[in-house]
Structures are given as C-alpha cells and as structure tokens.
C-alpha positions as CSV (number, residue, x, y, z in Angstrom):
1,M,67.0,89.3,46.8
2,K,70.5,88.0,45.9
3,Q,69.6,84.5,46.8
4,D,66.5,84.5,44.6
5,R,68.3,86.2,41.6
6,W,69.4,82.8,40.2
7,K,65.8,81.6,40.3
8,L,64.8,84.7,38.3
9,Y,67.5,84.0,35.7
10,L,66.4,80.4,35.3
11,K,62.7,81.4,34.9
12,A,63.7,84.0,32.2
13,L,65.9,81.4,30.4
14,W,63.2,78.7,30.5
15,G,60.6,81.3,29.3
16,A,62.8,82.1,26.3
17,V,63.2,78.4,25.5
18,I,59.4,77.8,25.8
19,A,58.9,80.8,23.5
20,L,61.4,79.1,21.0
21,L,59.4,75.9,21.2
22,V,56.1,77.7,20.6
23,I,57.6,79.5,17.6
24,S,59.0,76.2,16.2
25,L,55.6,74.5,16.6
26,A,53.9,77.5,15.0
27,G,56.2,77.2,12.1
28,A,55.4,73.5,11.8
29,V,51.7,74.2,11.9
30,A,52.1,77.0,9.3
31,G,53.7,74.5,7.0
32,S,57.3,75.6,7.0
33,E,59.6,73.4,5.1
34,F,62.2,73.4,7.9
35,W,59.9,72.5,10.8
36,L,61.7,69.3,11.6
37,T,65.0,71.3,11.8
38,M,63.4,73.9,14.0
39,I,61.8,71.4,16.4
40,G,65.0,69.3,16.5
41,G,67.1,72.4,17.3
42,S,64.6,73.4,20.0
43,V,64.7,69.9,21.6
44,W,68.5,70.0,21.6
45,I,68.4,73.4,23.3
46,V,65.9,72.1,25.9
47,E,68.1,69.1,26.7
48,V,71.3,71.2,27.1
49,L,69.4,73.7,29.2
50,A,68.0,71.0,31.4
51,V,71.5,69.6,32.1
52,L,72.8,73.2,32.8
53,T,69.9,73.9,35.1
54,L,70.6,70.8,37.1
55,L,74.3,71.6,37.4
56,F,73.4,75.2,38.3
57,I,71.0,74.1,41.0
58,I,73.6,71.6,42.4
59,V,76.3,74.3,42.5
60,V,74.0,76.8,44.3
61,R,72.8,74.2,46.8
62,L,76.4,73.2,47.5
63,K,77.4,76.8,48.0
64,E,74.5,77.3,50.4
65,W,75.5,74.1,52.3
66,I,79.1,75.3,52.6
67,E,78.0,78.7,53.8
68,G,75.9,77.0,56.5
69,Q,78.8,74.8,57.6
70,V,81.1,77.9,57.8
71,A,78.4,79.7,59.9
72,N,78.2,76.7,62.2
73,V,81.9,76.6,62.7
74,A,81.9,80.4,63.4
75,E,79.1,79.9,65.9
76,Q,80.9,77.1,67.7
77,K,84.1,79.2,67.9
78,G,82.0,82.0,69.4
79,A,80.5,79.6,71.9
80,S,84.0,78.4,72.8
81,G,85.0,82.0,73.5
82,E,82.0,82.5,75.7
83,F,82.8,79.2,77.5
84,Q,86.3,80.5,78.2
85,M,85.0,83.8,79.6
86,L,82.6,81.9,81.9
87,R,85.4,79.6,83.0
88,Q,87.6,82.7,83.9
89,S,84.6,84.2,85.8
90,I,84.2,80.9,87.7
91,D,87.9,80.9,88.6
92,R,87.7,84.4,89.9
93,I,84.7,83.6,92.0
94,E,86.4,80.5,93.4
95,A,89.4,82.6,94.4
96,K,87.1,85.0,96.2
97,V,85.3,82.2,98.0
98,D,88.7,80.8,99.1
99,R,89.7,84.2,100.6
100,I,86.3,84.4,102.3
101,E,86.8,80.9,103.8
102,K,90.3,81.9,105.1
103,V,88.9,85.0,106.7
104,L,86.0,83.0,108.3
105,D,88.5,80.4,109.5
106,G,90.6,83.2,111.1
107,I,87.5,84.6,112.8
108,A,86.4,81.2,114.1
109,E,89.7,80.5,115.8
C-alpha cells in the first residue's frame, strides 16, 4: 500500500485540477467576464502540475532503483557468507579425507 500511496495522491491532485478546468470552462460558457483569466490560471496550474508530476515520478523511480541496488548488494554479501561457510565445510571434509588416507596407508603397510 505504501508504494501505491503516491499514485493515489497524484490521482487526487489531477482530479482536483480537472475539476478546476471544468469549473473554468463552465464559467466561460456561462458568460463570466473573467473567463480568460480563469482558463489562463487553470492552464498555468496544469503546466506546473505536469512538471511537478514528472519530477515526482523521476524521484520515486530513482528511489525504487536505489532500493533494488541495495537489495542486490545485500544479497551478494549474503551469498558471499554462504560461500565462505561452504569453503570451510569443504576444508573440514578434506582434512577428514586426509586422515582417512593416512589410516588406510598405515593398514596397507
């Protein structure tokens, strides 16, 4: 839900802007004297909101990418730890095999 919260905010904001445009156009149709001012203000708000929306989307995507990179690094470190544990197990097994070979060589002689 947290990841989709920003989408909900953007939808609500764009809904409010669309409502503002509709009200401006309704005022123009109704013959308001200031309809050019209302539409001009609405267009300015839409332009600013479009720029802010693009910046917001870029920031959110960048944040998601950074989180993915951090997760990959953490996963690689975890894999490195597992590799070290496997290497230690192999070393212990090799030591046991060496002792078994010594015992078998002693029996064969």
